[in-house]
C-alpha positions, 0 to 999 in steps of 0.5 A: 533511528528510522527516518522516512523521506520521500525518494529520489531518482537514485532509489527508482530502482530499489523501489521496483526491486523491493515490490517486485521481490514482494510479489506486488503488484507491478503495475504503477510504479512511480518513483515520486509516489513512494516515501522511504524508511531509511535506518543507516542509509539502507532502504528497510522499507517504501510505500505509495499512494497511487492515483488513479481517474476517480481515486488513491490507492495505498500500495507497494508497502514493503519492509524487509523480512528482518525489519518487521514487527518494529512499527516501519509499515504504521509509520510508512502508511501514517507518513503517506495518509499525512499527504494524501486526501480520501477516500483511499482504497487499498488491495490485500490478501485476506490475512492483511484485513486486521492488520489494514484495519488498525488503521481505519480501514474497512472491507467493502463490497467490489461493486461498491470500488471505484471502476479503476480499481474493478479493472485492476481486480479482475486477473485477481479473480483467479487467485481464488483458484488458489485460495488467495481472497483479496480484499478491497479496503476503504478508509473516508477520512484520516483519522478514527475508523474509516466507514 
């Protein structure tokens, strides 16, 4: 049975390793902001809400490969959203748009993103050279559609 729980100080290194392994944004990793998906004592998924001046970002969502497509990411997103205020934002590759849309997130224009996220996005402009398109998505309220 999968259990969703807050992180402890003992989880710090594991959460950091999982984020780095997936090549996700390694900035603003505060173990206190994470929730853990755990099965039989093993951490199988993580996610956090990052707070910036003027906004909150759903981020650092990782599920181990052998546990994907079992609803674990969905459970983590729901639990994280339940603890947050809105609006919530996220940055993701365009290939993940449909996944996050299921939770009510909608793509917004870069110019409409909060300043803190715009600053994070500047380095991602280089990704376009490699065909990677990063989206800004927003959810305005709990449940239903974001906009």
